[in-house]
Structures are given as C-alpha cells and as structure tokens.
C-alpha positions as CSV (number, residue, x, y, z in Angstrom):
1,X,0.1,0.0,-0.1
2,X,1.2,3.3,-0.8
3,X,-1.1,6.0,1.2
4,X,1.6,9.0,0.0
5,X,1.4,8.2,-4.0
6,X,-2.8,7.6,-3.5
7,X,-3.0,11.1,-1.9
8,X,-0.9,12.8,-4.3
9,X,-2.8,11.4,-7.2
10,X,-5.9,12.3,-5.7
11,X,-4.7,15.8,-5.4
12,X,-4.3,15.9,-9.0
13,X,-7.8,14.6,-9.8
14,X,-9.2,17.6,-7.4
15,X,-6.8,20.2,-9.6
16,X,-8.7,19.0,-12.7
17,X,-11.9,19.0,-11.3
18,X,-11.2,22.7,-10.4
19,X,-10.4,23.5,-13.8
20,X,-13.8,22.3,-15.2
21,X,-15.5,24.3,-12.6
22,X,-14.3,27.3,-14.1
23,X,-16.9,26.5,-17.1
24,X,-19.6,26.5,-15.1
25,X,-18.1,29.8,-13.2
26,X,-17.8,31.7,-16.1
27,X,-21.6,31.1,-17.2
28,X,-22.2,32.1,-13.6
29,X,-20.2,35.6,-14.1
30,X,-21.5,35.8,-17.7
31,X,-25.1,36.0,-16.3
32,X,-24.8,37.6,-13.1
33,X,-25.5,34.7,-11.2
34,X,-23.8,36.7,-8.0
35,X,-24.4,32.9,-5.4
36,X,-23.4,30.3,-7.7
37,X,-20.2,32.3,-9.0
38,X,-19.2,32.6,-5.2
39,X,-20.0,29.1,-4.9
40,X,-17.8,28.1,-7.3
41,X,-15.3,30.4,-6.8
42,X,-14.8,29.2,-3.4
43,X,-15.0,25.5,-3.9
44,X,-12.2,26.3,-6.8
45,X,-9.9,28.0,-4.4
46,X,-10.1,25.9,-1.5
47,X,-9.6,22.8,-3.7
48,X,-6.7,24.2,-5.6
49,X,-5.1,25.8,-2.4
50,X,-5.3,22.8,-0.8
51,X,-3.9,20.3,-3.5
52,X,-1.1,22.2,-4.5
53,X,-0.4,22.4,-0.6
54,X,-0.2,18.2,-1.3
55,X,1.4,18.3,-4.1
56,X,4.1,20.9,-2.6
57,X,4.3,18.6,0.4
58,X,5.0,15.3,-1.8
59,X,7.0,17.2,-4.5
60,X,9.9,14.9,-3.7
61,X,8.0,11.5,-3.8
62,X,8.2,9.3,-6.8
63,X,7.0,5.5,-7.3
64,X,7.5,3.6,-10.2
65,X,4.0,1.9,-10.3
66,X,0.9,1.5,-8.0
67,X,-0.2,-1.8,-7.5
68,X,-3.3,-3.6,-7.6
69,X,-4.4,-2.4,-4.3
70,X,-3.5,0.9,-4.9
71,X,-5.3,1.1,-7.7
72,X,-8.6,0.0,-6.2
73,X,-8.1,2.3,-3.2
74,X,-7.5,5.2,-5.1
75,X,-10.6,4.7,-7.8
76,X,-12.5,4.5,-5.1
77,X,-11.1,7.4,-3.2
78,X,-11.1,9.6,-6.3
79,X,-14.8,9.0,-6.9
80,X,-15.2,10.0,-3.7
81,X,-13.6,12.7,-3.7
82,X,-14.8,14.0,-6.8
83,X,-18.6,13.6,-5.3
84,X,-17.5,15.5,-2.3
85,X,-16.1,18.7,-4.5
86,X,-18.8,18.5,-7.1
87,X,-21.4,18.9,-4.2
88,X,-19.8,21.9,-2.5
89,X,-21.2,24.9,-5.1
90,X,-24.8,23.3,-4.5
91,X,-24.1,23.4,-0.8
92,X,-22.8,26.5,-0.8
93,X,-24.9,28.6,-3.3
94,X,-27.9,27.1,-1.5
95,X,-29.5,25.9,-4.4
96,X,-29.4,22.5,-2.7
97,X,-29.5,23.4,1.1
98,X,-29.0,20.1,2.7
99,X,-25.3,18.8,2.4
100,X,-26.8,15.1,2.2
101,X,-28.8,16.5,-0.4
102,X,-26.1,17.7,-2.3
103,X,-24.0,14.7,-1.8
104,X,-26.7,12.4,-3.5
105,X,-26.9,14.9,-6.7
106,X,-23.2,15.0,-7.0
107,X,-22.7,11.4,-6.7
108,X,-25.6,10.8,-9.0
109,X,-23.8,12.9,-11.5
110,X,-20.6,11.8,-11.4
111,X,-21.7,7.6,-11.0
112,X,-23.7,8.8,-14.4
113,X,-27.0,7.4,-12.6
114,X,-29.3,10.3,-12.8
115,X,-31.2,10.2,-9.5
116,X,-32.3,13.6,-8.3
117,X,-33.7,15.0,-5.1
118,X,-34.6,17.8,-7.1
119,X,-38.3,18.9,-7.4
120,X,-38.2,21.7,-9.2
121,X,-35.4,21.4,-11.7
122,X,-35.8,24.6,-13.7
123,X,-35.8,26.7,-10.7
124,X,-31.9,26.4,-10.9
125,X,-29.4,28.8,-11.3
126,X,-28.4,27.9,-15.4
127,X,-24.9,27.3,-14.2
128,X,-25.6,25.1,-11.4
129,X,-27.5,23.0,-14.3
130,X,-24.4,23.1,-16.4
131,X,-22.4,21.9,-13.7
132,X,-24.7,19.3,-12.6
133,X,-25.0,17.9,-16.2
134,X,-20.9,18.7,-16.2
135,X,-20.5,16.0,-13.6
136,X,-22.2,13.5,-15.9
137,X,-19.7,13.9,-18.6
138,X,-16.9,13.9,-16.6
139,X,-17.9,10.8,-14.8
140,X,-18.7,8.8,-17.8
141,X,-15.8,8.1,-19.2
142,X,-14.2,8.1,-16.1
143,X,-12.3,10.8,-14.5
144,X,-9.3,8.8,-13.1
145,X,-9.0,7.6,-17.1
146,X,-8.6,11.4,-17.7
147,X,-5.7,11.4,-14.8
148,X,-3.9,8.3,-16.8
149,X,-2.4,11.2,-19.3
150,X,-0.8,12.8,-16.4
151,X,0.3,9.9,-13.7
152,X,3.1,8.8,-15.8
153,X,4.3,12.4,-15.5
154,X,5.0,11.5,-11.8
155,X,5.9,7.9,-12.4
156,X,3.1,6.1,-11.8
157,X,1.2,3.7,-13.8
158,X,-1.7,4.0,-15.5
159,X,-3.0,0.0,-16.4
160,X,-3.7,-0.5,-12.7
161,X,-6.5,2.5,-12.4
162,X,-8.1,1.1,-16.0
163,X,-8.6,-2.3,-14.6
164,X,-10.4,-0.8,-11.1
165,X,-12.7,1.5,-13.3
166,X,-13.3,0.4,-16.7
167,X,-16.6,-1.0,-16.8
168,X,-17.3,-4.6,-17.8
169,X,-15.4,-7.8,-17.0
170,X,-12.0,-7.2,-19.2
171,X,-10.2,-4.4,-20.1
172,X,-9.3,-4.4,-24.3
173,X,-6.3,-1.8,-24.8
174,X,-6.5,-0.1,-28.2
175,X,-2.9,0.7,-28.1
176,X,0.2,-0.9,-26.6
177,X,0.3,2.0,-24.2
178,X,-2.0,2.6,-21.6
179,X,-1.8,6.6,-21.7
180,X,-2.8,6.3,-25.8
181,X,-5.5,4.2,-24.8
182,X,-7.0,6.9,-22.6
183,X,-6.4,9.5,-24.4
184,X,-8.1,7.7,-28.1
185,X,-10.8,7.2,-25.6
186,X,-11.7,10.7,-25.0
187,X,-11.0,11.6,-28.3
188,X,-14.3,9.4,-29.5
189,X,-15.8,10.5,-26.4
190,X,-15.2,14.7,-27.7
191,X,-16.0,13.7,-31.1
192,X,-19.6,12.0,-30.1
193,X,-19.9,15.3,-27.7
194,X,-19.6,17.5,-30.6
195,X,-21.7,15.7,-33.3
196,X,-24.5,15.2,-30.8
197,X,-24.6,19.0,-30.0
198,X,-24.6,20.3,-33.2
199,X,-27.2,17.7,-34.4
200,X,-29.4,18.6,-31.0
201,X,-29.1,22.3,-32.3
202,X,-29.8,21.9,-35.8
203,X,-33.4,20.6,-34.1
204,X,-34.4,23.8,-32.3
205,X,-32.4,23.2,-29.3
206,X,-30.0,26.1,-27.9
207,X,-26.3,25.4,-27.0
208,X,-27.4,25.1,-23.4
209,X,-29.9,22.7,-23.9
210,X,-27.9,20.4,-26.3
211,X,-24.9,20.5,-24.3
212,X,-26.4,19.5,-21.1
213,X,-28.4,16.8,-22.9
214,X,-25.6,15.8,-24.7
215,X,-23.6,14.9,-21.6
216,X,-26.4,13.1,-19.8
217,X,-26.8,10.8,-23.5
218,X,-23.1,10.3,-24.0
219,X,-22.1,9.4,-20.3
220,X,-25.8,7.5,-19.9
221,X,-26.4,9.3,-17.2
222,X,-29.6,11.2,-17.8
223,X,-30.0,14.8,-15.6
224,X,-32.1,16.5,-17.9
225,X,-32.9,20.6,-17.6
226,X,-36.4,20.2,-17.6
227,X,-38.7,18.6,-15.1
228,X,-40.2,16.9,-17.7
229,X,-37.4,15.7,-19.0
230,X,-36.8,15.1,-22.7
231,X,-40.4,15.1,-23.0
232,X,-40.5,18.4,-22.3
233,X,-39.5,19.1,-26.3
234,X,-42.2,16.9,-27.8
235,X,-40.2,16.5,-31.0
236,X,-39.4,13.1,-32.5
237,X,-36.3,14.0,-34.4
238,X,-34.5,15.3,-31.1
239,X,-35.9,11.9,-29.6
240,X,-34.2,10.0,-32.3
241,X,-30.7,11.7,-32.2
242,X,-30.6,11.1,-28.4
243,X,-31.9,7.3,-28.8
244,X,-29.0,7.1,-31.7
245,X,-26.4,8.2,-29.4
246,X,-27.5,6.3,-26.3
247,X,-27.2,3.5,-28.0
248,X,-23.5,4.1,-29.2
249,X,-22.7,4.9,-26.0
250,X,-23.8,1.8,-24.7
251,X,-21.1,0.1,-27.6
252,X,-17.5,-0.9,-26.1
253,X,-15.8,2.1,-27.0
254,X,-12.8,-0.1,-28.5
255,X,-15.6,-1.2,-31.2
256,X,-15.9,2.8,-31.9
257,X,-12.3,3.0,-32.4
258,X,-12.0,0.2,-35.1
259,X,-14.6,1.4,-36.9
260,X,-13.3,4.7,-37.0
261,X,-10.2,3.1,-38.6
262,X,-11.9,1.2,-40.6
263,X,-11.4,-2.7,-39.2
264,X,-15.5,-3.6,-39.6
265,X,-14.8,-7.0,-39.1
266,X,-14.4,-7.1,-35.4
267,X,-18.2,-5.4,-35.2
268,X,-19.1,-7.7,-37.5
269,X,-18.0,-11.0,-35.3
270,X,-18.5,-9.5,-31.6
271,X,-21.0,-11.7,-30.1
272,X,-21.9,-8.9,-27.0
273,X,-22.4,-6.0,-29.6
274,X,-24.9,-8.6,-31.6
275,X,-26.9,-9.5,-28.4
276,X,-26.9,-6.0,-27.2
277,X,-28.5,-5.0,-30.8
278,X,-30.7,-8.0,-30.1
279,X,-32.3,-7.0,-27.1
280,X,-32.9,-3.7,-28.2
281,X,-35.4,-4.7,-31.8
282,X,-36.7,-7.5,-29.9
283,X,-37.4,-5.1,-26.6
284,X,-38.5,-2.4,-28.7
285,X,-40.8,-4.6,-31.1
286,X,-42.3,-6.0,-28.2
287,X,-42.8,-2.3,-26.9
288,X,-44.5,-0.7,-29.1
289,X,-46.8,-3.8,-30.0
290,X,-48.0,-3.6,-26.3
291,X,-48.6,0.1,-26.6
292,X,-50.3,0.2,-29.6
293,X,-54.3,0.8,-29.5
294,X,-53.4,1.3,-25.5
295,X,-50.9,4.3,-25.0
296,X,-50.7,5.6,-28.4
297,X,-53.2,5.1,-31.7
298,X,-50.4,5.3,-34.5
299,X,-48.0,2.7,-34.7
300,X,-45.3,5.4,-35.4
301,X,-45.6,6.9,-32.1
302,X,-45.9,3.7,-30.5
303,X,-42.2,3.0,-32.1
304,X,-41.5,6.1,-31.7
305,X,-41.9,6.1,-27.5
306,X,-41.0,2.5,-27.6
307,X,-37.1,2.8,-28.9
308,X,-36.4,5.7,-27.0
309,X,-37.4,4.4,-23.7
310,X,-35.8,1.5,-24.4
311,X,-32.2,2.4,-25.4
312,X,-32.6,5.1,-22.2
313,X,-33.4,2.1,-19.7
314,X,-31.2,-0.5,-21.4
315,X,-28.1,1.8,-21.5
316,X,-28.7,2.8,-18.1
317,X,-29.1,6.2,-19.4
318,X,-32.8,6.9,-17.6
319,X,-33.8,9.9,-20.0
320,X,-37.7,9.7,-19.7
321,X,-39.9,11.0,-23.2
322,X,-43.2,9.7,-21.2
323,X,-44.3,8.6,-17.9
324,X,-43.9,4.5,-18.2
325,X,-46.0,3.7,-14.9
326,X,-49.0,5.1,-17.5
327,X,-48.6,2.5,-19.6
328,X,-50.2,-1.4,-19.8
329,X,-48.4,-3.3,-17.4
330,X,-46.9,-5.5,-20.2
331,X,-45.1,-2.3,-21.2
332,X,-44.2,-1.9,-17.5
333,X,-42.9,-5.5,-17.5
334,X,-40.6,-4.9,-20.3
335,X,-39.2,-1.8,-19.1
336,X,-38.3,-3.1,-15.4
337,X,-37.0,-6.8,-17.4
338,X,-34.5,-4.0,-19.4
339,X,-33.1,-2.9,-15.7
340,X,-31.2,-5.9,-15.8
341,X,-29.5,-5.7,-18.9
342,X,-27.0,-2.4,-19.1
343,X,-24.9,-1.5,-21.8
344,X,-21.8,-3.4,-23.2
345,X,-18.2,-3.9,-21.2
346,X,-16.1,-0.6,-21.8
347,X,-19.0,1.6,-22.6
348,X,-20.2,4.3,-20.4
349,X,-23.3,2.5,-19.3
350,X,-24.1,0.3,-16.3
351,X,-26.2,-2.2,-15.3
352,X,-25.0,-5.6,-15.5
353,X,-23.6,-5.6,-18.8
354,X,-24.3,-7.5,-21.8
355,X,-21.2,-8.9,-21.8
356,X,-22.2,-11.1,-18.3
357,X,-26.1,-11.8,-19.3
358,X,-24.2,-13.7,-22.8
359,X,-21.5,-15.4,-20.9
360,X,-23.9,-17.0,-18.2
361,X,-26.4,-17.8,-20.6
362,X,-23.7,-19.6,-22.9
363,X,-22.6,-21.2,-19.9
364,X,-26.1,-22.6,-18.6
365,X,-26.3,-23.9,-22.3
366,X,-23.1,-25.5,-21.8
367,X,-24.1,-27.0,-18.3
368,X,-26.9,-28.6,-20.2
369,X,-24.8,-30.1,-23.2
370,X,-22.6,-32.1,-19.9
371,X,-26.1,-33.6,-18.5
372,X,-26.6,-35.3,-22.1
373,X,-22.7,-35.7,-22.5
374,X,-21.2,-36.6,-19.7
375,X,-17.9,-36.7,-21.2
376,X,-17.7,-33.9,-23.5
377,X,-15.7,-31.2,-23.3
378,X,-17.6,-27.9,-24.2
379,X,-16.0,-24.8,-24.3
380,X,-17.4,-21.1,-24.1
381,X,-16.4,-19.0,-27.3
382,X,-17.2,-14.9,-27.6
383,X,-16.6,-13.5,-31.1
384,X,-14.5,-16.6,-32.1
385,X,-12.5,-16.6,-28.8
386,X,-12.2,-19.2,-26.3
387,X,-13.2,-16.8,-23.2
388,X,-11.3,-18.6,-19.9
389,X,-12.6,-19.9,-17.0
390,X,-11.6,-17.2,-14.8
391,X,-13.9,-15.1,-16.6
392,X,-16.5,-17.6,-15.7
393,X,-15.8,-17.6,-12.3
394,X,-15.6,-13.8,-11.7
395,X,-18.8,-13.2,-13.7
396,X,-20.9,-15.8,-11.6
397,X,-19.0,-14.0,-8.4
398,X,-20.3,-10.9,-9.9
399,X,-24.0,-11.5,-10.3
400,X,-24.4,-13.3,-6.5
401,X,-22.6,-9.6,-5.4
402,X,-25.1,-8.1,-7.5
403,X,-28.2,-9.7,-6.3
404,X,-26.8,-9.8,-2.2
405,X,-26.5,-5.6,-3.4
406,X,-30.0,-5.7,-4.4
407,X,-31.1,-7.6,-1.5
408,X,-29.4,-5.5,1.2
409,X,-30.7,-1.8,-0.6
410,X,-33.8,-3.1,-0.7
411,X,-34.1,-4.1,3.1
412,X,-32.8,-0.8,4.0
413,X,-34.5,1.2,2.1
414,X,-38.5,-0.6,3.2
415,X,-36.8,-0.4,6.8
416,X,-38.7,3.5,6.4
417,X,-41.9,2.1,5.7
418,X,-41.5,2.1,2.2
419,X,-43.7,-0.2,-0.4
420,X,-41.5,-3.4,-2.2
421,X,-42.1,-1.9,-5.6
422,X,-40.2,1.7,-4.3
423,X,-37.6,-0.1,-2.0
424,X,-36.5,-2.7,-4.6
425,X,-36.7,-0.6,-8.4
426,X,-34.6,2.1,-6.0
427,X,-31.9,-0.7,-5.2
428,X,-32.0,-1.6,-9.1
429,X,-32.0,1.9,-10.1
430,X,-29.3,2.8,-7.6
431,X,-26.6,0.1,-8.2
432,X,-27.6,-0.1,-11.8
433,X,-27.4,3.2,-12.0
434,X,-30.4,3.9,-14.4
435,X,-32.0,6.5,-12.5
436,X,-36.2,6.6,-12.5
437,X,-37.6,3.7,-11.0
438,X,-41.2,2.4,-10.1
439,X,-43.7,3.3,-7.2
440,X,-42.9,6.4,-5.4
441,X,-39.5,6.9,-7.4
442,X,-41.7,6.7,-10.9
443,X,-39.9,9.0,-14.4
444,X,-41.8,12.1,-13.2
445,X,-41.0,11.3,-9.5
446,X,-37.8,12.0,-7.3
447,X,-35.9,11.1,-4.4
448,X,-36.2,14.2,-2.6
449,X,-38.8,12.5,0.3
450,X,-36.4,9.9,1.5
451,X,-35.1,9.9,4.6
452,X,-31.6,10.9,5.1
453,X,-29.6,7.5,5.9
454,X,-31.5,6.5,3.1
455,X,-30.2,8.8,0.8
456,X,-26.5,8.1,2.0
457,X,-27.0,4.4,1.8
458,X,-28.6,4.8,-1.9
459,X,-25.4,7.4,-2.7
460,X,-23.2,4.2,-1.5
461,X,-25.0,2.0,-4.0
462,X,-24.5,4.2,-6.7
463,X,-20.8,4.4,-6.0
464,X,-20.4,0.5,-6.1
465,X,-22.5,0.1,-8.8
466,X,-20.4,2.9,-11.0
467,X,-17.4,0.6,-10.2
468,X,-18.7,-2.6,-11.3
469,X,-19.1,-3.9,-7.2
470,X,-15.6,-6.1,-7.0
471,X,-13.7,-2.4,-6.8
472,X,-15.7,-1.0,-3.9
473,X,-16.7,-4.2,-2.0
474,X,-12.7,-5.8,-1.7
475,X,-12.0,-2.7,0.0
476,X,-13.9,-4.5,2.8
477,X,-12.3,-7.5,3.3
478,X,-9.5,-8.1,5.3
479,X,-7.1,-9.8,3.3
480,X,-7.0,-6.0,1.5
481,X,-5.7,-4.5,4.0
482,X,-2.8,-7.2,5.1
483,X,0.9,-6.8,3.7
C-alpha cells in the first residue's frame, strides 16, 4: 500500500476538477448569478489551495508503479473526493440547502446514475444546471481515465486504474500504451459530444440545452434541464438523435475506434454487440406492440416512444420522454426487465452488462450439454475466441454480489416503511446506475422524500454500481489490508 502516492494522485484529480469547474463559474459570471459564482469561486480556491499544498509537501516523492490494491483504493477514493467537491457549489450557493441532498445529487452525477432529489429542476440557476450535467460527462468516461495521461509524468503506471475503473469484465486495450488508449478514448468521447450537440441544435435546441443533454446522453446519465425531461421538447427528431447516441454510448468504445479506423470485421463478429442490438430490437418491437392501441393510436408513435425508452433504460441512461408508469402492465414489465441488462462492457453504461449476460447464458447451455454428454468437452466462445474459466468464475461471483447488493439495499429502503416496489426498484435503479424506478420513484418523480440515512445508503449503492462492485467491496475484506 502506498498512501502518499494515492494522496498525491487524488490531489491532481482535484485540480483537474477545479479546472473544469471554471466553465460553470464563467457561465455564472456571464449571467450575473452572484451566489453560484461565489460558490464556484470558493470551491475552486479551496480545492486548488489544498491540492497544491499536498503536491508541494510530496514534491520529492515518486513511485515506479501502482499496485493492484493501490489502484482499487485510489479509484474509490477519487470518486468519493470528486463527489464531495462536486457537492460544494450546490451547498454553498444554497441551490441545494442540505449537504446530504447536495452529495446525493453530486454522486448521482459522477456515477452517471441520474437519480435526483430536485423537485423543481428549472428553478436552479443555469450555471448550476450546467455543472450538474458536466458531472455526468466527466464521470461517464471516468475521471480516473483522464488522469492516466498525467500519472506517467509522476512515475505512476495507469493500467491498474483502468482495470479498477473500466466498466465490464475485461479491459481491451486499443494501443500498446495505456496512456495512448486513455487519450484515444477521450478523443472519441469528445468527437461524439460535438456531433450530438450540433445535431440537437439543428433540431431547435439552444446551445445550453444541447450541451447539457449531450452530457447526459453520452455518459448514459440522464440529467435533464427540464422538469419533464426530454418529453418537454416533444420532438420526434430530438428523441431520435438522443436515441442514436444513447445506443452508441452503450457500445464498447474500442469497437468505435476500430470502426472509425475502417476495421469492420471486429464489429461483425462481436458476440456482445450482436446480443446488444438483438435485445434492443426485440424489446422495441415488443414494447411498441404493447403500446399500440392502448397508450398511442398510431404505429409510428408507438415505435417512437418504445425506441427511446428501451434505449434509455437498457443503456442505464434514464431519460424519459413519457411516464411509463401510465403505460400498460406488459410495457412496464418490459421496462422492468431491461433494468437488468445494462450497456456493453467498455461503454459508459452501467448495469450488469450484456457481456456478463451472454457469458452466463452460454455457460448455462454448456451445463445442459454436459448433462446429456457427461464425457464431452464444451468450450465457451465469445467473438470466435475462447473465454477463460477465470472470466466465467468472475462473472458468476459478480452475479452473486449484484443480487446480494440489491437485497441489502432493498431491505434498508424498506426499513423506513416504503413499499416493496419502491424499495426494490430503488435498489435496482441505484446499483444499476439507471436513475428512475417504479412506485414512488417513477420517471416523473424524484428521491427528495427519502430519509437521510437512505440517501446515504443509495449514494453508496451508486458508487458500488459505477465501479463494478468488486472495486469497492474488496476494500471491506481483511485480506485487502494485510501486507
């Protein structure tokens, strides 16, 4: 364990956050929002002062590499530090008067969950709304991935950070150098950001709304600047653009790189991508069928709302163009089932991930084959490559931990007297980083009424879900702290 280099690394992360916070501070200054500007200025000043002090005290300290344990601890503490700093402008400005609520909103942003305690989103100053959405964008690709390009300057390796933070059961490098990989991922992410922003502006959104909704889309977060979400704009074109980019954000970013470089064969043979698209198509057709004639009269409207909501829930974005709790029960069941899917590994999506579902499905088929042919040897393949047994074991362990996390969080929420629908879907929406749930936490409702201790538990659930369970939960094992 190397606590000093961990502390120094977190201080660098905090400086990076302060630099990004200058953008909403500039907006506050331009719009003459005095309290928000002061809140951002104070937060930036305190963060930079403390971070530079730490770096000054540790200026002579260098390390060759981070151990795996260092990586796990650094990633977890980085997310907590970012969420704490992100909460300060909300709290200092009075936009969110209670610190518990401010922290909940901040960690919901950085974890790209999209669960909110705000009852009137549009009443917030525009600079605060921008910062709220920017936390999504930063958390989407991973703040730690951003720092990977800086850590080598300090003599710290970045692979352990990528392994600890990257969503999904495997880490697929694009280039031999992990720093180059991090930079390429961010270039793709920024390119998608520019493209979606321009397309949304072509559909009638102003620059502010286009940027904030792009942040929420590509991070698969779901924060909107409107009380009624994307449904506020009532535009099939805008919903179509957002649907497209939600789907793109839910795909492994290494596949995006290969596609942009003209290598299409990996896309055509990628098992996870095929399963991802198949789930989307089947769920969309099924949902449109259940909506037609009940919620919407035309086939076009049925498919319009079905495609958007399937993409939103499946990728764990959490945007809403309609109140799905007013839809037929069959439609609600489809939405509920999609909450167990998630995006692809290596995407900004949360949830279980399609890769894990495919691995467990194929393993179940192999077990049935083994019952029929006890002496047979059956291998598990993904995209034409054999899957190692340790991956299957890791996926099995993940499913157990995921189920236990859901049960524990459900129990805690229900301890305050909330019904089973609200309690279980609150757990599912936070551990899976989805945002909206069912019952008292439907798509047109919020988390403001929950008790403070439940908000802290759900905040922890969002962190655990964002960092793929193992990264955080391993810190609570005695073996982790032994030399």
